[in-house]
mmCIF file of the N, C-alpha and C atoms, coordinates in Angstrom:
data_MODEL
# 
_entry.id   MODEL 
# 
loop_
_atom_site.group_PDB 
_atom_site.id 
_atom_site.type_symbol 
_atom_site.label_atom_id 
_atom_site.label_alt_id 
_atom_site.label_comp_id 
_atom_site.label_asym_id 
_atom_site.label_entity_id 
_atom_site.label_seq_id 
_atom_site.pdbx_PDB_ins_code 
_atom_site.Cartn_x 
_atom_site.Cartn_y 
_atom_site.Cartn_z 
_atom_site.occupancy 
_atom_site.B_iso_or_equiv 
_atom_site.pdbx_formal_charge 
_atom_site.auth_seq_id 
_atom_site.auth_comp_id 
_atom_site.auth_asym_id 
_atom_site.auth_atom_id 
_atom_site.pdbx_PDB_model_num 
ATOM 1   N N  . MET A 1 1  ? 44.733 112.338 -88.885  1.00 0.00 ? 1  MET A N  1 
ATOM 2   C CA . MET A 1 1  ? 44.689 113.269 -90.000  1.00 0.00 ? 1  MET A CA 1 
ATOM 3   C C  . MET A 1 1  ? 44.694 112.466 -91.310  1.00 0.00 ? 1  MET A C  1 
ATOM 4   N N  . PRO A 1 2  ? 43.837 112.843 -92.276  1.00 0.00 ? 2  PRO A N  1 
ATOM 5   C CA . PRO A 1 2  ? 43.774 112.064 -93.516  1.00 0.00 ? 2  PRO A CA 1 
ATOM 6   C C  . PRO A 1 2  ? 45.019 112.243 -94.374  1.00 0.00 ? 2  PRO A C  1 
ATOM 7   N N  . LYS A 1 3  ? 45.203 111.295 -95.276  1.00 0.00 ? 3  LYS A N  1 
ATOM 8   C CA . LYS A 1 3  ? 46.347 111.354 -96.186  1.00 0.00 ? 3  LYS A CA 1 
ATOM 9   C C  . LYS A 1 3  ? 46.182 112.531 -97.144  1.00 0.00 ? 3  LYS A C  1 
ATOM 10  N N  . VAL A 1 4  ? 47.313 113.084 -97.575  1.00 0.00 ? 4  VAL A N  1 
ATOM 11  C CA . VAL A 1 4  ? 47.288 114.158 -98.562  1.00 0.00 ? 4  VAL A CA 1 
ATOM 12  C C  . VAL A 1 4  ? 47.291 113.521 -99.939  1.00 0.00 ? 4  VAL A C  1 
ATOM 13  N N  . LYS A 1 5  ? 46.311 113.867 -100.765 1.00 0.00 ? 5  LYS A N  1 
ATOM 14  C CA . LYS A 1 5  ? 46.245 113.298 -102.107 1.00 0.00 ? 5  LYS A CA 1 
ATOM 15  C C  . LYS A 1 5  ? 47.217 114.028 -103.022 1.00 0.00 ? 5  LYS A C  1 
ATOM 16  N N  . THR A 1 6  ? 47.859 113.266 -103.895 1.00 0.00 ? 6  THR A N  1 
ATOM 17  C CA . THR A 1 6  ? 48.801 113.828 -104.852 1.00 0.00 ? 6  THR A CA 1 
ATOM 18  C C  . THR A 1 6  ? 48.032 114.430 -106.023 1.00 0.00 ? 6  THR A C  1 
ATOM 19  N N  . ARG A 1 7  ? 48.428 115.629 -106.439 1.00 0.00 ? 7  ARG A N  1 
ATOM 20  C CA . ARG A 1 7  ? 47.853 116.217 -107.653 1.00 0.00 ? 7  ARG A CA 1 
ATOM 21  C C  . ARG A 1 7  ? 48.510 115.541 -108.840 1.00 0.00 ? 7  ARG A C  1 
ATOM 22  N N  . LYS A 1 8  ? 47.792 114.672 -109.505 1.00 0.00 ? 8  LYS A N  1 
ATOM 23  C CA . LYS A 1 8  ? 48.362 113.855 -110.569 1.00 0.00 ? 8  LYS A CA 1 
ATOM 24  C C  . LYS A 1 8  ? 48.858 114.701 -111.745 1.00 0.00 ? 8  LYS A C  1 
ATOM 25  N N  . SER A 1 9  ? 48.177 115.797 -112.037 1.00 0.00 ? 9  SER A N  1 
ATOM 26  C CA . SER A 1 9  ? 48.592 116.649 -113.154 1.00 0.00 ? 9  SER A CA 1 
ATOM 27  C C  . SER A 1 9  ? 49.978 117.234 -112.894 1.00 0.00 ? 9  SER A C  1 
ATOM 28  N N  . LEU A 1 10 ? 50.257 117.563 -111.631 1.00 0.00 ? 10 LEU A N  1 
ATOM 29  C CA . LEU A 1 10 ? 51.566 118.122 -111.291 1.00 0.00 ? 10 LEU A CA 1 
ATOM 30  C C  . LEU A 1 10 ? 52.627 117.040 -111.163 1.00 0.00 ? 10 LEU A C  1 
ATOM 31  N N  . SER A 1 11 ? 52.227 115.848 -110.740 1.00 0.00 ? 11 SER A N  1 
ATOM 32  C CA . SER A 1 11 ? 53.210 114.773 -110.593 1.00 0.00 ? 11 SER A CA 1 
ATOM 33  C C  . SER A 1 11 ? 53.766 114.356 -111.945 1.00 0.00 ? 11 SER A C  1 
ATOM 34  N N  . LYS A 1 12 ? 53.010 114.616 -113.022 1.00 0.00 ? 12 LYS A N  1 
ATOM 35  C CA . LYS A 1 12 ? 53.489 114.301 -114.365 1.00 0.00 ? 12 LYS A CA 1 
ATOM 36  C C  . LYS A 1 12 ? 54.404 115.403 -114.901 1.00 0.00 ? 12 LYS A C  1 
ATOM 37  N N  . ARG A 1 13 ? 54.301 116.589 -114.362 1.00 0.00 ? 13 ARG A N  1 
ATOM 38  C CA . ARG A 1 13 ? 55.074 117.721 -114.866 1.00 0.00 ? 13 ARG A CA 1 
ATOM 39  C C  . ARG A 1 13 ? 56.363 117.977 -114.106 1.00 0.00 ? 13 ARG A C  1 
ATOM 40  N N  . PHE A 1 14 ? 56.416 117.542 -112.856 1.00 0.00 ? 14 PHE A N  1 
ATOM 41  C CA . PHE A 1 14 ? 57.581 117.833 -112.023 1.00 0.00 ? 14 PHE A CA 1 
ATOM 42  C C  . PHE A 1 14 ? 58.180 116.553 -111.462 1.00 0.00 ? 14 PHE A C  1 
ATOM 43  N N  . ARG A 1 15 ? 59.498 116.591 -111.205 1.00 0.00 ? 15 ARG A N  1 
ATOM 44  C CA . ARG A 1 15 ? 60.188 115.464 -110.608 1.00 0.00 ? 15 ARG A CA 1 
ATOM 45  C C  . ARG A 1 15 ? 60.980 115.966 -109.419 1.00 0.00 ? 15 ARG A C  1 
ATOM 46  N N  . ILE A 1 16 ? 60.967 115.210 -108.329 1.00 0.00 ? 16 ILE A N  1 
ATOM 47  C CA . ILE A 1 16 ? 61.705 115.614 -107.138 1.00 0.00 ? 16 ILE A CA 1 
ATOM 48  C C  . ILE A 1 16 ? 62.932 114.722 -107.002 1.00 0.00 ? 16 ILE A C  1 
ATOM 49  N N  . THR A 1 17 ? 64.097 115.346 -106.834 1.00 0.00 ? 17 THR A N  1 
ATOM 50  C CA . THR A 1 17 ? 65.343 114.602 -106.704 1.00 0.00 ? 17 THR A CA 1 
ATOM 51  C C  . THR A 1 17 ? 65.480 114.068 -105.277 1.00 0.00 ? 17 THR A C  1 
ATOM 52  N N  . LYS A 1 18 ? 66.495 113.247 -105.052 1.00 0.00 ? 18 LYS A N  1 
ATOM 53  C CA . LYS A 1 18 ? 66.734 112.684 -103.714 1.00 0.00 ? 18 LYS A CA 1 
ATOM 54  C C  . LYS A 1 18 ? 67.017 113.771 -102.684 1.00 0.00 ? 18 LYS A C  1 
ATOM 55  N N  . THR A 1 19 ? 67.651 114.860 -103.150 1.00 0.00 ? 19 THR A N  1 
ATOM 56  C CA . THR A 1 19 ? 68.001 115.940 -102.231 1.00 0.00 ? 19 THR A CA 1 
ATOM 57  C C  . THR A 1 19 ? 66.839 116.907 -102.013 1.00 0.00 ? 19 THR A C  1 
ATOM 58  N N  . GLY A 1 20 ? 65.720 116.709 -102.734 1.00 0.00 ? 20 GLY A N  1 
ATOM 59  C CA . GLY A 1 20 ? 64.540 117.541 -102.527 1.00 0.00 ? 20 GLY A CA 1 
ATOM 60  C C  . GLY A 1 20 ? 64.367 118.670 -103.512 1.00 0.00 ? 20 GLY A C  1 
ATOM 61  N N  . LYS A 1 21 ? 65.247 118.743 -104.517 1.00 0.00 ? 21 LYS A N  1 
ATOM 62  C CA . LYS A 1 21 ? 65.092 119.779 -105.535 1.00 0.00 ? 21 LYS A CA 1 
ATOM 63  C C  . LYS A 1 21 ? 63.975 119.377 -106.486 1.00 0.00 ? 21 LYS A C  1 
ATOM 64  N N  . VAL A 1 22 ? 63.285 120.376 -107.017 1.00 0.00 ? 22 VAL A N  1 
ATOM 65  C CA . VAL A 1 22 ? 62.185 120.117 -107.947 1.00 0.00 ? 22 VAL A CA 1 
ATOM 66  C C  . VAL A 1 22 ? 62.652 120.461 -109.353 1.00 0.00 ? 22 VAL A C  1 
ATOM 67  N N  . LEU A 1 23 ? 62.491 119.505 -110.285 1.00 0.00 ? 23 LEU A N  1 
ATOM 68  C CA . LEU A 1 23 ? 62.903 119.710 -111.667 1.00 0.00 ? 23 LEU A CA 1 
ATOM 69  C C  . LEU A 1 23 ? 61.685 119.827 -112.568 1.00 0.00 ? 23 LEU A C  1 
ATOM 70  N N  . ARG A 1 24 ? 61.841 120.603 -113.632 1.00 0.00 ? 24 ARG A N  1 
ATOM 71  C CA . ARG A 1 24 ? 60.765 120.763 -114.616 1.00 0.00 ? 24 ARG A CA 1 
ATOM 72  C C  . ARG A 1 24 ? 61.372 120.755 -116.008 1.00 0.00 ? 24 ARG A C  1 
ATOM 73  N N  . ARG A 1 25 ? 60.517 120.552 -117.010 1.00 0.00 ? 25 ARG A N  1 
ATOM 74  C CA . ARG A 1 25 ? 60.968 120.614 -118.399 1.00 0.00 ? 25 ARG A CA 1 
ATOM 75  C C  . ARG A 1 25 ? 61.041 122.058 -118.855 1.00 0.00 ? 25 ARG A C  1 
ATOM 76  N N  . GLN A 1 26 ? 61.838 122.312 -119.875 1.00 0.00 ? 26 GLN A N  1 
ATOM 77  C CA . GLN A 1 26 ? 61.923 123.649 -120.448 1.00 0.00 ? 26 GLN A CA 1 
ATOM 78  C C  . GLN A 1 26 ? 60.723 123.895 -121.355 1.00 0.00 ? 26 GLN A C  1 
ATOM 79  N N  . ALA A 1 27 ? 60.278 125.121 -121.405 1.00 0.00 ? 27 ALA A N  1 
ATOM 80  C CA . ALA A 1 27 ? 59.200 125.505 -122.310 1.00 0.00 ? 27 ALA A CA 1 
ATOM 81  C C  . ALA A 1 27 ? 59.764 125.778 -123.703 1.00 0.00 ? 27 ALA A C  1 
ATOM 82  N N  . PHE A 1 28 ? 58.905 125.909 -124.689 1.00 0.00 ? 28 PHE A N  1 
ATOM 83  C CA . PHE A 1 28 ? 59.248 126.278 -126.075 1.00 0.00 ? 28 PHE A CA 1 
ATOM 84  C C  . PHE A 1 28 ? 60.030 125.189 -126.821 1.00 0.00 ? 28 PHE A C  1 
ATOM 85  N N  . ALA A 1 29 ? 59.809 123.929 -126.496 1.00 0.00 ? 29 ALA A N  1 
ATOM 86  C CA . ALA A 1 29 ? 60.538 122.870 -127.196 1.00 0.00 ? 29 ALA A CA 1 
ATOM 87  C C  . ALA A 1 29 ? 59.603 121.868 -127.866 1.00 0.00 ? 29 ALA A C  1 
ATOM 88  N N  . ARG A 1 30 ? 58.343 122.184 -127.987 1.00 0.00 ? 30 ARG A N  1 
ATOM 89  C CA . ARG A 1 30 ? 57.368 121.225 -128.504 1.00 0.00 ? 30 ARG A CA 1 
ATOM 90  C C  . ARG A 1 30 ? 57.213 121.272 -130.025 1.00 0.00 ? 30 ARG A C  1 
ATOM 91  N N  . HIS A 1 31 ? 57.038 122.466 -130.568 1.00 0.00 ? 31 HIS A N  1 
ATOM 92  C CA . HIS A 1 31 ? 56.818 122.566 -132.011 1.00 0.00 ? 31 HIS A CA 1 
ATOM 93  C C  . HIS A 1 31 ? 57.489 123.822 -132.548 1.00 0.00 ? 31 HIS A C  1 
ATOM 94  N N  . LEU A 1 32 ? 57.453 124.004 -133.874 1.00 0.00 ? 32 LEU A N  1 
ATOM 95  C CA . LEU A 1 32 ? 58.140 125.112 -134.558 1.00 0.00 ? 32 LEU A CA 1 
ATOM 96  C C  . LEU A 1 32 ? 59.642 125.054 -134.285 1.00 0.00 ? 32 LEU A C  1 
ATOM 97  N N  . ASN A 1 33 ? 60.186 123.844 -134.258 1.00 0.00 ? 33 ASN A N  1 
ATOM 98  C CA . ASN A 1 33 ? 61.596 123.676 -133.916 1.00 0.00 ? 33 ASN A CA 1 
ATOM 99  C C  . ASN A 1 33 ? 62.542 123.876 -135.094 1.00 0.00 ? 33 ASN A C  1 
ATOM 100 N N  . VAL A 1 34 ? 61.999 123.893 -136.299 1.00 0.00 ? 34 VAL A N  1 
ATOM 101 C CA . VAL A 1 34 ? 62.848 124.054 -137.480 1.00 0.00 ? 34 VAL A CA 1 
ATOM 102 C C  . VAL A 1 34 ? 63.543 125.408 -137.455 1.00 0.00 ? 34 VAL A C  1 
ATOM 103 N N  . SER A 1 35 ? 62.852 126.404 -136.947 1.00 0.00 ? 35 SER A N  1 
ATOM 104 C CA . SER A 1 35 ? 63.414 127.755 -136.938 1.00 0.00 ? 35 SER A CA 1 
ATOM 105 C C  . SER A 1 35 ? 64.383 127.988 -135.782 1.00 0.00 ? 35 SER A C  1 
ATOM 106 N N  . LYS A 1 36 ? 64.454 127.046 -134.853 1.00 0.00 ? 36 LYS A N  1 
ATOM 107 C CA . LYS A 1 36 ? 65.354 127.193 -133.701 1.00 0.00 ? 36 LYS A CA 1 
ATOM 108 C C  . LYS A 1 36 ? 66.688 126.510 -133.995 1.00 0.00 ? 36 LYS A C  1 
ATOM 109 N N  . SER A 1 37 ? 67.752 127.074 -133.460 1.00 0.00 ? 37 SER A N  1 
ATOM 110 C CA . SER A 1 37 ? 69.081 126.512 -133.716 1.00 0.00 ? 37 SER A CA 1 
ATOM 111 C C  . SER A 1 37 ? 69.276 125.207 -132.942 1.00 0.00 ? 37 SER A C  1 
ATOM 112 N N  . SER A 1 38 ? 70.230 124.404 -133.416 1.00 0.00 ? 38 SER A N  1 
ATOM 113 C CA . SER A 1 38 ? 70.535 123.128 -132.759 1.00 0.00 ? 38 SER A CA 1 
ATOM 114 C C  . SER A 1 38 ? 70.999 123.362 -131.334 1.00 0.00 ? 38 SER A C  1 
ATOM 115 N N  . LYS A 1 39 ? 71.778 124.405 -131.137 1.00 0.00 ? 39 LYS A N  1 
ATOM 116 C CA . LYS A 1 39 ? 72.291 124.737 -129.808 1.00 0.00 ? 39 LYS A CA 1 
ATOM 117 C C  . LYS A 1 39 ? 71.137 125.036 -128.854 1.00 0.00 ? 39 LYS A C  1 
ATOM 118 N N  . ARG A 1 40 ? 70.181 125.818 -129.332 1.00 0.00 ? 40 ARG A N  1 
ATOM 119 C CA . ARG A 1 40 ? 69.020 126.182 -128.515 1.00 0.00 ? 40 ARG A CA 1 
ATOM 120 C C  . ARG A 1 40 ? 68.195 124.944 -128.168 1.00 0.00 ? 40 ARG A C  1 
ATOM 121 N N  . LEU A 1 41 ? 67.978 124.063 -129.158 1.00 0.00 ? 41 LEU A N  1 
ATOM 122 C CA . LEU A 1 41 ? 67.196 122.851 -128.929 1.00 0.00 ? 41 LEU A CA 1 
ATOM 123 C C  . LEU A 1 41 ? 67.890 121.922 -127.936 1.00 0.00 ? 41 LEU A C  1 
ATOM 124 N N  . ARG A 1 42 ? 69.222 121.860 -127.992 1.00 0.00 ? 42 ARG A N  1 
ATOM 125 C CA . ARG A 1 42 ? 69.973 121.040 -127.036 1.00 0.00 ? 42 ARG A CA 1 
ATOM 126 C C  . ARG A 1 42 ? 69.785 121.556 -125.625 1.00 0.00 ? 42 ARG A C  1 
ATOM 127 N N  . ARG A 1 43 ? 69.836 122.883 -125.477 1.00 0.00 ? 43 ARG A N  1 
ATOM 128 C CA . ARG A 1 43 ? 69.652 123.483 -124.151 1.00 0.00 ? 43 ARG A CA 1 
ATOM 129 C C  . ARG A 1 43 ? 68.245 123.278 -123.627 1.00 0.00 ? 43 ARG A C  1 
ATOM 130 N N  . LEU A 1 44 ? 67.268 123.234 -124.531 1.00 0.00 ? 44 LEU A N  1 
ATOM 131 C CA . LEU A 1 44 ? 65.877 123.046 -124.123 1.00 0.00 ? 44 LEU A CA 1 
ATOM 132 C C  . LEU A 1 44 ? 65.591 121.610 -123.674 1.00 0.00 ? 44 LEU A C  1 
ATOM 133 N N  . ARG A 1 45 ? 66.455 120.671 -124.051 1.00 0.00 ? 45 ARG A N  1 
ATOM 134 C CA . ARG A 1 45 ? 66.262 119.273 -123.663 1.00 0.00 ? 45 ARG A CA 1 
ATOM 135 C C  . ARG A 1 45 ? 66.533 119.034 -122.180 1.00 0.00 ? 45 ARG A C  1 
ATOM 136 N N  . VAL A 1 46 ? 67.362 119.866 -121.585 1.00 0.00 ? 46 VAL A N  1 
ATOM 137 C CA . VAL A 1 46 ? 67.810 119.659 -120.206 1.00 0.00 ? 46 VAL A CA 1 
ATOM 138 C C  . VAL A 1 46 ? 66.728 120.101 -119.220 1.00 0.00 ? 46 VAL A C  1 
ATOM 139 N N  . ASN A 1 47 ? 66.530 119.295 -118.176 1.00 0.00 ? 47 ASN A N  1 
ATOM 140 C CA . ASN A 1 47 ? 65.601 119.680 -117.111 1.00 0.00 ? 47 ASN A CA 1 
ATOM 141 C C  . ASN A 1 47 ? 66.206 120.797 -116.279 1.00 0.00 ? 47 ASN A C  1 
ATOM 142 N N  . VAL A 1 48 ? 65.342 121.666 -115.734 1.00 0.00 ? 48 VAL A N  1 
ATOM 143 C CA . VAL A 1 48 ? 65.796 122.847 -115.006 1.00 0.00 ? 48 VAL A CA 1 
ATOM 144 C C  . VAL A 1 48 ? 65.245 122.812 -113.589 1.00 0.00 ? 48 VAL A C  1 
ATOM 145 N N  . LYS A 1 49 ? 66.008 123.383 -112.651 1.00 0.00 ? 49 LYS A N  1 
ATOM 146 C CA . LYS A 1 49 ? 65.527 123.486 -111.277 1.00 0.00 ? 49 LYS A CA 1 
ATOM 147 C C  . LYS A 1 49 ? 64.443 124.557 -111.196 1.00 0.00 ? 49 LYS A C  1 
ATOM 148 N N  . VAL A 1 50 ? 63.463 124.326 -110.336 1.00 0.00 ? 50 VAL A N  1 
ATOM 149 C CA . VAL A 1 50 ? 62.406 125.299 -110.095 1.00 0.00 ? 50 VAL A CA 1 
ATOM 150 C C  . VAL A 1 50 ? 62.883 126.254 -108.997 1.00 0.00 ? 50 VAL A C  1 
ATOM 151 N N  . LYS A 1 51 ? 62.466 127.510 -109.052 1.00 0.00 ? 51 LYS A N  1 
ATOM 152 C CA . LYS A 1 51 ? 62.838 128.497 -108.035 1.00 0.00 ? 51 LYS A CA 1 
ATOM 153 C C  . LYS A 1 51 ? 62.346 128.033 -106.663 1.00 0.00 ? 51 LYS A C  1 
ATOM 154 N N  . LYS A 1 52 ? 63.050 128.481 -105.602 1.00 0.00 ? 52 LYS A N  1 
ATOM 155 C CA . LYS A 1 52 ? 62.768 128.005 -104.244 1.00 0.00 ? 52 LYS A CA 1 
ATOM 156 C C  . LYS A 1 52 ? 61.321 128.198 -103.807 1.00 0.00 ? 52 LYS A C  1 
ATOM 157 N N  . VAL A 1 53 ? 60.776 129.375 -104.076 1.00 0.00 ? 53 VAL A N  1 
ATOM 158 C CA . VAL A 1 53 ? 59.418 129.693 -103.622 1.00 0.00 ? 53 VAL A CA 1 
ATOM 159 C C  . VAL A 1 53 ? 58.407 128.761 -104.280 1.00 0.00 ? 53 VAL A C  1 
ATOM 160 N N  . MET A 1 54 ? 58.543 128.580 -105.606 1.00 0.00 ? 54 MET A N  1 
ATOM 161 C CA . MET A 1 54 ? 57.619 127.702 -106.324 1.00 0.00 ? 54 MET A CA 1 
ATOM 162 C C  . MET A 1 54 ? 57.838 126.245 -105.929 1.00 0.00 ? 54 MET A C  1 
ATOM 163 N N  . ALA A 1 55 ? 59.090 125.865 -105.708 1.00 0.00 ? 55 ALA A N  1 
ATOM 164 C CA . ALA A 1 55 ? 59.403 124.479 -105.355 1.00 0.00 ? 55 ALA A CA 1 
ATOM 165 C C  . ALA A 1 55 ? 58.715 124.082 -104.052 1.00 0.00 ? 55 ALA A C  1 
ATOM 166 N N  . LYS A 1 56 ? 58.688 125.001 -103.114 1.00 0.00 ? 56 LYS A N  1 
ATOM 167 C CA . LYS A 1 56 ? 58.044 124.740 -101.823 1.00 0.00 ? 56 LYS A CA 1 
ATOM 168 C C  . LYS A 1 56 ? 56.559 124.458 -102.021 1.00 0.00 ? 56 LYS A C  1 
ATOM 169 N N  . LYS A 1 57 ? 55.912 125.272 -102.855 1.00 0.00 ? 57 LYS A N  1 
ATOM 170 C CA . LYS A 1 57 ? 54.478 125.094 -103.133 1.00 0.00 ? 57 LYS A CA 1 
ATOM 171 C C  . LYS A 1 57 ? 54.218 123.779 -103.863 1.00 0.00 ? 57 LYS A C  1 
ATOM 172 N N  . ILE A 1 58 ? 55.081 123.466 -104.826 1.00 0.00 ? 58 ILE A N  1 
ATOM 173 C CA . ILE A 1 58 ? 54.907 122.244 -105.611 1.00 0.00 ? 58 ILE A CA 1 
ATOM 174 C C  . ILE A 1 58 ? 55.081 121.019 -104.731 1.00 0.00 ? 58 ILE A C  1 
ATOM 175 N N  . ARG A 1 59 ? 56.101 121.038 -103.871 1.00 0.00 ? 59 ARG A N  1 
ATOM 176 C CA . ARG A 1 59 ? 56.327 119.913 -102.960 1.00 0.00 ? 59 ARG A CA 1 
ATOM 177 C C  . ARG A 1 59 ? 55.124 119.677 -102.059 1.00 0.00 ? 59 ARG A C  1 
ATOM 178 N N  . LYS A 1 60 ? 54.512 120.770 -101.594 1.00 0.00 ? 60 LYS A N  1 
ATOM 179 C CA . LYS A 1 60 ? 53.347 120.679 -100.719 1.00 0.00 ? 60 LYS A CA 1 
ATOM 180 C C  . LYS A 1 60 ? 52.172 120.024 -101.436 1.00 0.00 ? 60 LYS A C  1 
ATOM 181 N N  . VAL A 1 61 ? 51.946 120.428 -102.689 1.00 0.00 ? 61 VAL A N  1 
ATOM 182 C CA . VAL A 1 61 ? 50.823 119.897 -103.462 1.00 0.00 ? 61 VAL A CA 1 
ATOM 183 C C  . VAL A 1 61 ? 51.064 118.425 -103.840 1.00 0.00 ? 61 VAL A C  1 
ATOM 184 N N  . LEU A 1 62 ? 52.340 118.061 -104.020 1.00 0.00 ? 62 LEU A N  1 
ATOM 185 C CA . LEU A 1 62 ? 52.667 116.677 -104.355 1.00 0.00 ? 62 LEU A CA 1 
ATOM 186 C C  . LEU A 1 62 ? 52.681 115.775 -103.126 1.00 0.00 ? 62 LEU A C  1 
ATOM 187 N N  . GLY A 1 63 ? 52.563 116.367 -101.945 1.00 0.00 ? 63 GLY A N  1 
ATOM 188 C CA . GLY A 1 63 ? 52.527 115.574 -100.724 1.00 0.00 ? 63 GLY A CA 1 
ATOM 189 C C  . GLY A 1 63 ? 53.895 115.095 -100.292 1.00 0.00 ? 63 GLY A C  1 
ATOM 190 N N  . LYS A 1 64 ? 54.933 115.866 -100.594 1.00 0.00 ? 64 LYS A N  1 
ATOM 191 C CA . LYS A 1 64 ? 56.317 115.486 -100.228 1.00 0.00 ? 64 LYS A CA 1 
ATOM 192 C C  . LYS A 1 64 ? 56.848 116.393 -99.153  1.00 0.00 ? 64 LYS A C  1 
# 
């Protein structure tokens, strides 16, 4: 059976932890940040776990 190719666009957007959880960046943190509070911007800096259903699909596409 041939090797599964990694989707490079997704490998740049998601990270898989040692335990197999899939992490992603928060949305809404790129621009127009002056109007957002410091507290909100701090929370947006943290990576978030992806939901189980989506994580399964992402892992499959990443070849993990």
